[in-house]
C-alpha positions as CSV (number, residue, x, y, z in Angstrom):
1,X,-21.8,-32.3,21.0
2,X,-23.4,-28.9,20.6
3,X,-20.0,-27.2,20.9
4,X,-18.5,-29.6,18.4
5,X,-21.3,-28.8,16.0
6,X,-20.6,-25.0,16.4
7,X,-16.9,-25.5,15.9
8,X,-17.5,-27.4,12.7
9,X,-19.9,-24.8,11.5
10,X,-17.4,-22.1,12.3
11,X,-14.6,-23.9,10.4
12,X,-16.9,-24.5,7.4
13,X,-17.9,-20.8,7.4
14,X,-14.3,-19.5,7.5
15,X,-13.3,-22.0,4.8
16,X,-16.2,-20.8,2.6
17,X,-15.2,-17.2,3.2
18,X,-11.6,-17.9,2.2
19,X,-12.8,-19.8,-0.9
20,X,-15.0,-16.9,-1.9
21,X,-12.1,-14.5,-1.4
22,X,-9.9,-16.6,-3.5
23,X,-12.4,-17.0,-6.3
24,X,-13.2,-13.3,-6.4
25,X,-9.6,-12.3,-6.7
26,X,-9.0,-15.0,-9.3
27,X,-11.8,-13.5,-11.4
28,X,-10.5,-10.0,-10.8
29,X,-7.1,-11.0,-12.2
30,X,-8.7,-11.5,-15.6
31,X,-9.0,-7.7,-15.8
32,X,-6.6,-6.3,-18.3
33,X,-4.8,-4.1,-15.8
34,X,-1.6,-2.2,-16.7
35,X,1.5,-2.1,-14.6
36,X,2.0,1.5,-13.7
37,X,3.2,4.1,-11.2
38,X,5.1,2.5,-8.3
39,X,4.6,-1.1,-9.3
40,X,7.1,-1.3,-12.2
41,X,9.7,0.2,-9.8
42,X,9.1,-2.6,-7.3
43,X,9.1,-5.3,-10.0
44,X,12.2,-3.9,-11.7
45,X,14.0,-4.0,-8.3
46,X,13.2,-7.7,-8.1
47,X,14.3,-8.3,-11.7
48,X,17.6,-6.4,-11.3
49,X,18.3,-8.0,-7.9
50,X,18.2,-11.5,-9.4
51,X,19.9,-10.5,-12.6
52,X,23.0,-9.4,-10.7
53,X,22.4,-5.7,-11.0
54,X,21.6,-5.2,-7.3
55,X,18.7,-3.5,-5.7
56,X,18.2,-0.9,-8.4
57,X,15.4,0.5,-10.5
58,X,17.7,2.5,-12.9
59,X,21.4,3.0,-12.8
60,X,21.9,3.7,-9.1
61,X,21.0,1.8,-5.8
62,X,17.4,2.2,-4.9
63,X,17.0,4.0,-1.5
64,X,13.3,4.8,-1.5
65,X,11.3,1.6,-1.8
66,X,11.7,-1.1,0.8
67,X,13.1,-4.5,-0.5
68,X,10.8,-7.3,0.7
69,X,8.1,-7.1,-2.1
70,X,10.8,-6.9,-4.8
71,X,12.5,-9.9,-3.2
72,X,9.3,-11.9,-3.1
73,X,8.2,-11.0,-6.7
74,X,11.8,-11.4,-8.0
75,X,11.9,-15.0,-6.5
76,X,8.5,-15.8,-7.9
77,X,9.4,-14.2,-11.2
78,X,12.3,-16.7,-11.6
79,X,9.8,-19.5,-11.3
80,X,7.0,-18.0,-13.4
81,X,9.2,-16.3,-15.9
82,X,7.0,-13.1,-15.7
83,X,7.2,-10.3,-13.2
84,X,3.6,-9.2,-13.6
85,X,2.4,-12.8,-12.9
86,X,4.5,-12.8,-9.8
87,X,2.8,-9.6,-8.7
88,X,-0.6,-11.1,-9.5
89,X,0.2,-14.2,-7.5
90,X,1.2,-12.2,-4.5
91,X,-2.1,-10.3,-4.8
92,X,-4.0,-13.7,-5.0
93,X,-2.2,-15.3,-2.1
94,X,-2.1,-12.5,0.4
95,X,-5.5,-11.2,-0.6
96,X,-6.9,-14.7,0.1
97,X,-5.2,-14.8,3.5
98,X,-6.5,-11.4,4.5
99,X,-9.9,-12.6,5.8
100,X,-8.2,-15.3,7.9
101,X,-5.8,-12.8,9.5
102,X,-8.6,-10.4,10.3
103,X,-10.7,-13.3,11.7
104,X,-8.0,-14.2,14.2
105,X,-7.8,-10.6,15.4
106,X,-11.6,-10.1,15.6
107,X,-12.1,-13.4,17.4
108,X,-9.8,-12.2,20.1
109,X,-11.4,-8.8,20.5
110,X,-15.1,-9.4,19.6
111,X,-16.0,-13.1,19.7
112,X,-16.6,-15.7,17.0
113,X,-19.8,-14.3,15.5
114,X,-18.3,-10.8,14.9
115,X,-15.1,-12.4,13.7
116,X,-16.9,-14.4,11.0
117,X,-18.8,-11.3,9.9
118,X,-15.5,-9.3,9.8
119,X,-13.8,-12.0,7.7
120,X,-16.7,-12.1,5.2
121,X,-16.7,-8.3,4.9
122,X,-13.0,-8.0,4.4
123,X,-13.0,-10.8,1.8
124,X,-15.3,-8.9,-0.5
125,X,-14.5,-5.3,0.5
126,X,-14.0,-3.4,-2.8
127,X,-10.9,-1.3,-1.9
128,X,-9.1,-4.4,-0.6
129,X,-10.1,-6.6,-3.6
130,X,-10.8,-4.8,-6.9
131,X,-9.4,-1.5,-5.7
132,X,-5.9,-2.9,-5.1
133,X,-5.5,-3.6,-8.8
134,X,-5.7,0.1,-9.7
135,X,-3.7,1.6,-6.8
136,X,-0.4,1.3,-8.7
137,X,1.7,-0.7,-6.2
138,X,0.2,-4.2,-5.5
139,X,2.1,-4.3,-2.2
140,X,-0.9,-3.6,0.1
141,X,-2.2,-7.2,0.5
142,X,1.1,-8.5,1.7
143,X,1.7,-5.5,3.9
144,X,-1.7,-5.6,5.6
145,X,-1.5,-9.4,6.1
146,X,1.9,-8.9,7.9
147,X,0.5,-6.1,10.0
148,X,-2.6,-8.0,11.0
149,X,-0.8,-11.2,11.8
150,X,1.6,-9.1,14.0
151,X,-1.3,-7.5,15.7
152,X,-2.7,-11.0,16.5
153,X,0.7,-12.0,17.8
154,X,0.7,-8.9,20.1
155,X,-2.8,-9.9,21.4
156,X,-1.5,-13.3,22.2
157,X,1.5,-11.9,23.9
158,X,-0.8,-9.7,25.9
159,X,-2.8,-12.7,27.0
160,X,-0.1,-15.3,27.6
161,X,3.1,-13.4,28.2
162,X,4.9,-16.1,26.3
163,X,8.2,-15.5,24.6
164,X,7.2,-17.0,21.2
165,X,4.4,-14.5,20.7
166,X,6.6,-11.5,21.5
167,X,9.3,-12.9,19.1
168,X,6.7,-13.5,16.4
169,X,5.3,-10.0,16.8
170,X,8.8,-8.5,16.4
171,X,9.7,-10.6,13.4
172,X,6.4,-9.9,11.6
173,X,6.6,-6.2,12.1
174,X,10.2,-6.3,11.0
175,X,9.0,-7.9,7.8
176,X,6.2,-5.4,7.5
177,X,8.9,-2.6,7.8
178,X,10.8,-4.2,5.0
179,X,7.6,-3.9,2.9
180,X,6.8,-0.4,4.0
181,X,8.9,1.5,6.6
182,X,5.8,3.0,8.2
183,X,5.5,-0.3,10.1
184,X,8.1,1.1,12.4
185,X,5.4,3.3,14.0
186,X,3.1,0.3,14.4
187,X,5.8,-1.5,16.2
188,X,6.5,1.5,18.5
189,X,2.8,2.1,19.3
190,X,1.9,-1.6,19.9
191,X,5.0,-2.2,22.0
192,X,4.1,0.8,24.1
193,X,0.6,-0.3,24.7
194,X,1.7,-3.8,25.8
195,X,4.3,-2.1,28.1
196,X,1.6,0.1,29.6
197,X,-0.6,-2.9,30.1
198,X,2.1,-4.6,32.1
199,X,2.7,-1.5,34.2
200,X,-1.1,-1.1,34.8
201,X,-1.5,-4.8,35.8
202,X,1.7,-4.7,37.9
203,X,3.4,-7.5,36.0
204,X,6.3,-5.4,34.8
205,X,8.5,-6.4,37.7
206,X,8.4,-10.0,36.5
207,X,11.8,-10.8,34.8
208,X,10.0,-12.8,32.2
209,X,7.9,-9.7,31.2
210,X,11.0,-7.5,30.7
211,X,12.8,-10.3,28.8
212,X,9.9,-10.8,26.5
213,X,9.4,-7.1,25.7
214,X,13.1,-6.8,25.1
215,X,12.9,-9.9,22.9
216,X,10.2,-8.3,20.7
217,X,12.2,-5.2,20.2
218,X,15.4,-7.1,19.5
219,X,13.7,-9.3,17.0
220,X,12.4,-6.3,15.2
221,X,15.8,-4.6,15.1
222,X,17.5,-7.8,13.9
223,X,15.1,-8.2,11.0
224,X,15.4,-4.5,9.8
225,X,19.1,-4.0,10.5
226,X,20.4,-5.3,7.1
227,X,18.3,-2.7,5.4
228,X,19.4,0.0,7.8
229,X,23.0,-1.0,7.0
230,X,22.2,-0.9,3.3
231,X,20.9,2.7,3.6
232,X,23.9,3.7,5.7
233,X,26.3,2.2,3.1
234,X,25.0,4.5,0.3
235,X,24.1,7.6,2.3
236,X,26.6,7.6,5.2
237,X,23.7,8.2,7.6
238,X,21.6,6.1,9.9
239,X,18.2,6.4,8.2
240,X,15.0,4.6,8.8
241,X,13.7,5.5,5.4
242,X,15.3,7.2,2.4
243,X,12.3,9.0,1.1
244,X,10.9,11.3,3.9
245,X,12.5,14.6,3.0
246,X,12.1,14.5,-0.7
247,X,8.6,13.1,-0.5
248,X,7.5,15.9,1.8
249,X,9.0,18.5,-0.5
250,X,7.3,17.1,-3.5
251,X,4.0,16.5,-1.7
252,X,3.2,20.2,-1.7
253,X,2.5,19.9,-5.4
254,X,-0.1,17.3,-4.7
255,X,-1.7,19.4,-1.9
256,X,-2.1,22.5,-4.0
257,X,-2.8,20.7,-7.2
258,X,0.3,21.7,-9.1
259,X,1.8,18.8,-11.0
260,X,4.6,21.0,-12.3
261,X,5.8,21.7,-8.8
262,X,5.5,18.0,-7.8
263,X,7.6,16.9,-10.8
264,X,10.1,19.7,-10.4
265,X,10.9,18.7,-6.8
266,X,11.5,15.1,-7.8
267,X,12.9,15.3,-11.3
268,X,15.1,18.4,-11.7
269,X,18.8,17.7,-12.1
270,X,21.1,18.0,-9.1
271,X,23.9,20.5,-8.9
272,X,26.3,18.2,-10.6
273,X,23.9,17.5,-13.4
274,X,24.4,13.8,-12.9
275,X,21.1,12.6,-11.5
276,X,17.5,13.8,-11.0
277,X,16.9,14.7,-7.3
278,X,15.0,11.4,-6.7
279,X,18.2,9.5,-7.3
280,X,20.7,12.1,-6.2
281,X,22.6,12.3,-3.0
282,X,21.4,15.9,-2.9
283,X,18.0,14.6,-1.7
284,X,19.5,14.0,1.7
285,X,20.7,17.6,2.2
286,X,17.4,18.4,4.0
287,X,15.6,16.1,6.3
288,X,11.9,16.1,7.1
289,X,12.5,18.0,10.3
290,X,14.5,20.6,8.4
291,X,11.5,21.3,6.1
292,X,9.1,21.5,9.1
293,X,11.4,23.9,10.9
294,X,11.6,26.1,7.8
295,X,7.9,26.6,7.7
296,X,5.9,25.2,10.6
297,X,2.7,27.0,9.4
298,X,2.9,25.2,6.1
299,X,3.2,21.9,8.0
300,X,0.0,22.6,9.9
301,X,-1.8,23.8,6.8
302,X,-0.8,20.6,4.9
303,X,-1.9,18.4,7.8
304,X,-5.3,20.1,8.1
305,X,-5.8,20.1,4.3
306,X,-4.9,16.4,4.0
307,X,-7.2,15.5,6.9
308,X,-10.1,17.0,4.9
309,X,-9.0,15.3,1.8
310,X,-8.8,12.0,3.6
311,X,-12.4,12.4,4.9
312,X,-13.6,12.9,1.3
313,X,-11.6,10.0,0.0
314,X,-12.2,7.5,2.9
315,X,-15.9,7.9,3.3
316,X,-16.8,7.8,-0.4
317,X,-19.4,5.4,-1.8
318,X,-16.8,3.0,-3.2
319,X,-14.5,3.1,-0.1
320,X,-16.1,3.1,3.3
321,X,-19.5,4.6,3.0
322,X,-20.2,7.2,5.8
323,X,-23.5,5.4,6.8
324,X,-21.4,2.5,8.1
325,X,-20.2,4.9,10.8
326,X,-23.5,4.3,12.6
327,X,-22.6,0.6,13.1
328,X,-19.1,1.7,14.2
329,X,-20.7,4.0,16.8
330,X,-23.0,1.1,17.9
331,X,-19.9,-1.1,18.3
332,X,-18.2,1.5,20.5
333,X,-21.0,2.6,22.8
334,X,-23.8,0.0,22.8
335,X,-22.3,-1.7,25.9
336,X,-20.2,-0.6,28.8
337,X,-16.6,-1.4,28.7
338,X,-14.6,-3.6,31.1
339,X,-10.9,-3.8,31.4
340,X,-10.5,-6.3,28.7
341,X,-12.5,-4.1,26.3
342,X,-10.4,-1.1,27.2
343,X,-7.1,-2.7,26.4
344,X,-8.5,-4.3,23.3
345,X,-9.6,-1.0,22.0
346,X,-6.2,0.5,23.0
347,X,-4.5,-2.1,20.9
348,X,-6.7,-1.4,17.9
349,X,-6.3,2.3,18.2
350,X,-2.5,1.9,18.6
351,X,-2.6,-0.1,15.3
352,X,-4.5,2.7,13.5
353,X,-2.9,5.8,14.9
354,X,0.4,5.5,12.9
355,X,-1.6,6.0,9.7
356,X,-2.0,9.7,10.8
357,X,1.7,10.1,9.9
358,X,0.7,10.4,6.2
359,X,-1.3,13.6,6.9
360,X,1.6,16.0,6.5
361,X,2.6,14.5,3.2
362,X,-0.2,13.9,0.7
363,X,-3.3,11.6,0.7
364,X,-3.8,8.4,-1.3
365,X,-6.4,5.9,-0.3
366,X,-4.0,3.0,-0.5
367,X,-2.0,4.5,2.4
368,X,-4.9,3.7,4.7
369,X,-5.4,0.1,3.6
370,X,-4.5,-1.2,7.1
371,X,-7.4,0.9,8.6
372,X,-10.1,-0.9,6.6
373,X,-10.0,-4.3,8.4
374,X,-10.3,-2.5,11.8
375,X,-13.2,-0.4,10.6
376,X,-14.9,-3.5,9.3
377,X,-14.3,-5.2,12.6
378,X,-16.2,-2.4,14.3
379,X,-18.9,-2.7,11.6
380,X,-19.2,-6.4,12.4
381,X,-19.4,-5.6,16.1
382,X,-22.2,-3.1,15.3
383,X,-24.1,-5.8,13.4
384,X,-23.8,-8.2,16.4
385,X,-25.2,-5.5,18.6
386,X,-28.1,-5.2,16.2
387,X,-28.5,-9.0,16.6
388,X,-28.7,-8.7,20.4
389,X,-31.3,-6.0,20.0
390,X,-33.3,-8.1,17.6
391,X,-33.1,-11.2,19.9
392,X,-34.4,-9.3,22.9
393,X,-37.0,-7.4,21.0
394,X,-38.5,-10.5,19.3
395,X,-38.4,-12.4,22.5
396,X,-40.2,-9.6,24.3
397,X,-42.9,-9.2,21.6
398,X,-43.5,-13.0,21.3
399,X,-43.4,-13.6,25.0
400,X,-41.1,-16.6,24.5
401,X,-37.8,-17.7,22.9
402,X,-38.5,-17.9,19.2
403,X,-36.9,-20.4,16.8
404,X,-33.1,-19.9,16.4
405,X,-33.6,-19.1,12.7
406,X,-35.6,-16.1,13.6
407,X,-33.0,-14.9,16.1
408,X,-30.2,-15.3,13.6
409,X,-31.9,-12.9,11.2
410,X,-30.7,-10.0,13.3
411,X,-27.1,-10.6,12.4
412,X,-27.2,-12.7,9.2
413,X,-29.5,-10.4,7.2
414,X,-27.4,-7.2,7.7
415,X,-24.2,-9.1,7.1
416,X,-25.4,-10.8,3.9
417,X,-26.8,-7.5,2.7
418,X,-23.5,-5.7,3.2
419,X,-21.5,-8.4,1.6
420,X,-24.0,-8.3,-1.4
421,X,-23.5,-4.6,-1.6
422,X,-19.7,-5.0,-1.6
423,X,-19.9,-7.6,-4.3
424,X,-22.2,-5.4,-6.4
425,X,-19.7,-2.6,-6.2
426,X,-16.9,-4.6,-7.7
427,X,-17.8,-4.0,-11.4
428,X,-18.0,-0.2,-10.8
429,X,-14.6,-0.2,-9.1
430,X,-13.2,-2.2,-12.0
431,X,-14.8,0.1,-14.6
432,X,-13.5,3.2,-12.9
433,X,-10.1,1.8,-12.6
434,X,-9.9,0.7,-16.2
435,X,-11.2,4.1,-17.4
436,X,-8.2,5.7,-15.7
437,X,-5.6,3.4,-17.3
438,X,-3.7,4.3,-20.5
439,X,-2.5,1.3,-22.6
440,X,-0.3,3.5,-24.8
441,X,2.9,3.1,-22.5
442,X,2.5,-0.6,-22.6
443,X,2.1,-0.7,-26.4
444,X,5.2,1.5,-26.7
445,X,7.2,-0.7,-24.4
446,X,6.2,-3.9,-26.2
447,X,7.1,-2.3,-29.5
448,X,10.5,-1.3,-28.3
449,X,11.0,-4.8,-26.9
450,X,10.3,-6.3,-30.3
451,X,12.2,-3.7,-32.4
452,X,15.4,-2.8,-30.4
453,X,18.4,-4.7,-29.2
454,X,18.4,-5.7,-25.5
455,X,21.1,-3.2,-24.5
456,X,19.1,-0.2,-25.9
457,X,19.1,2.6,-23.3
458,X,15.8,4.4,-22.9
459,X,15.1,7.8,-21.3
460,X,11.6,8.1,-19.9
461,X,9.9,10.0,-17.1
462,X,8.9,6.9,-15.2
463,X,9.5,3.1,-15.4
464,X,6.3,2.0,-17.1
465,X,7.7,1.9,-20.7
466,X,11.1,0.4,-19.7
467,X,9.3,-2.3,-17.7
468,X,7.4,-3.5,-20.7
469,X,10.3,-3.0,-23.0
470,X,12.7,-4.9,-20.7
471,X,15.3,-2.4,-21.6
472,X,17.8,-0.4,-19.4
473,X,16.6,3.0,-18.4
474,X,17.5,6.4,-17.1
475,X,15.0,9.0,-15.9
476,X,14.4,12.1,-17.9
477,X,14.7,15.4,-16.1
478,X,12.4,18.4,-15.6
479,X,14.9,20.8,-17.3
480,X,15.1,23.0,-20.4
481,X,15.4,21.1,-23.6
482,X,19.1,22.0,-24.2
483,X,20.2,20.8,-20.8
484,X,18.1,17.7,-21.1
485,X,19.7,16.8,-24.5
486,X,23.1,17.3,-23.0
487,X,22.2,15.0,-20.1
488,X,20.8,12.4,-22.6
489,X,24.0,12.4,-24.8
490,X,26.2,12.2,-21.7
491,X,24.4,9.1,-20.7
492,X,24.4,7.7,-24.2
493,X,20.6,7.5,-24.5
494,X,19.3,6.0,-27.7
495,X,15.6,6.4,-27.4
496,X,13.6,9.1,-25.6
497,X,10.0,8.3,-24.9
498,X,7.5,11.0,-23.8
499,X,3.8,11.2,-23.4
500,X,1.6,14.1,-24.3
501,X,0.6,14.9,-20.7
502,X,4.3,15.1,-19.7
503,X,5.3,17.6,-22.4
504,X,2.1,19.7,-22.3
505,X,1.0,19.7,-18.6
506,X,3.9,18.7,-16.4
507,X,6.9,20.0,-18.4
508,X,5.4,22.7,-20.7
509,X,8.8,23.9,-21.7
510,X,8.9,20.7,-23.8
511,X,5.5,21.2,-25.5
512,X,7.0,21.3,-28.9
513,X,7.8,17.6,-28.6
514,X,4.0,16.9,-29.0
515,X,4.3,18.0,-32.6
516,X,5.8,14.9,-34.3
517,X,5.9,16.5,-37.7
518,X,8.7,18.9,-36.9
519,X,11.1,17.4,-34.3
520,X,14.3,19.2,-33.2
521,X,17.4,18.3,-35.2
522,X,18.7,16.1,-32.3
523,X,15.7,13.8,-32.5
524,X,14.1,11.6,-35.1
525,X,10.4,10.7,-34.7
526,X,9.9,7.0,-34.6
527,X,6.4,6.1,-33.6
528,X,3.3,7.4,-31.8
529,X,1.0,5.2,-29.8
530,X,-2.5,6.5,-29.2
531,X,-4.5,4.1,-27.1
532,X,-5.7,6.3,-24.3
533,X,-6.3,9.9,-23.2
534,X,-2.6,10.8,-23.7
535,X,-0.5,9.5,-26.6
536,X,3.0,8.2,-26.1
537,X,5.7,9.3,-28.6
538,X,9.0,7.6,-29.3
539,X,12.0,9.6,-30.5
540,X,15.4,8.3,-31.5
541,X,18.4,10.5,-30.6
542,X,20.4,11.4,-33.7
543,X,24.2,11.0,-33.5
544,X,25.9,14.3,-32.8
545,X,27.6,15.8,-35.9
């Protein structure tokens, strides 16, 4: 009966954690966030896919962003009638599932008590709740859920050597790859650890073991192969991702703090003058390995620089405060390891190590979202070790076993305090995120939606305005004004939308466009939207004489 009571209490607790996670995210969705950066690209891919225009953002097939999130939001958008609501619903569903997925992993590695603490911490952890709303993609909850569920499947495969768990791990990591191609490294590392475990335990000779490992790899390959075929169709190459080379080249601008260099690497016109580099076949002239061979010292410098930048970003007060590393150390070293612990830690490290692949590029906190549940798992283990210390200390001082409520304080009090801290940080994360948002592009897009025909072609630097305008779009280029006007007329652009930061900081050769009182003869000033730090200006292209 005691075990039944514990099981009921555990179920009640995990249900309560899931409910709190759901309610928190539901409340956070009331924040007036603006779709920006990469998110409108993903959402436009979904809209265009289900509108018969294919997997595109602009006028050409999209080869950078993976297709699963656009497929999911595009499908939901058909039902909800609104792409942003579809993105919000994904955030709500997968964000709510995140504590459950983490609980399953933590229960396997650390026991029920630590698993419940981990789930509670993950459910209210600021970067994985409020922070996601301002990262500019919204794909992280779905991606992390897929990765964690795959990790749990790998643990089950490790324990049972059953085909269904190997199959599930391969399929789930294949879906994760279709969300973000970096999941390929998670598959490789986890598959390798399980293989090493089979070799170390001398079970590799079992035909079932070899079959199951092959099944996991085959399932992964089968899931990702349609996307590989898609990339091959438009590039003529077997690629695992279409963005490595050009992203590495542009990332130098982020590393050295030069937005002009970053934009120039992505948005200059190709040799034919047809497309910006981001959408041009020219982006595949140089691979990532080519760039590294050209300047290996720069590669090492960037990696070291980004490692330091990651340290500052990761261990900030509103991310993973550095003082929690004490609990992580306690989790690692408070008790001696047995073989089960060694292999569990190997699996967790294999899950985390692929994230180091971002170091040569540039650092954004969202890249490391999969790391947070593992860090919080170790924090929860550290709290349980504190509980053991408290139990033994109180018992020794009192000379007898005290009331269970006293013993529980050693784990419950730190866990509740940390959850309370994470909840208290939510308003600060929201306030900081909103302060960084600019409503002017949304206002410009909504005005264009209301005042232009549906077929009106816009030219903008990114997709934020076209997303809100629901109008076709081509990207503007980082070129001299004369060449840019020729490019716009060639593509029959009707409206050119710029923002003040674009034409004064990123493309200073176009700074005269910030003066709306005296536009060039090719342009007619239409409207200026000033709602944030940088105003957005709408010009109409005048017909050529």
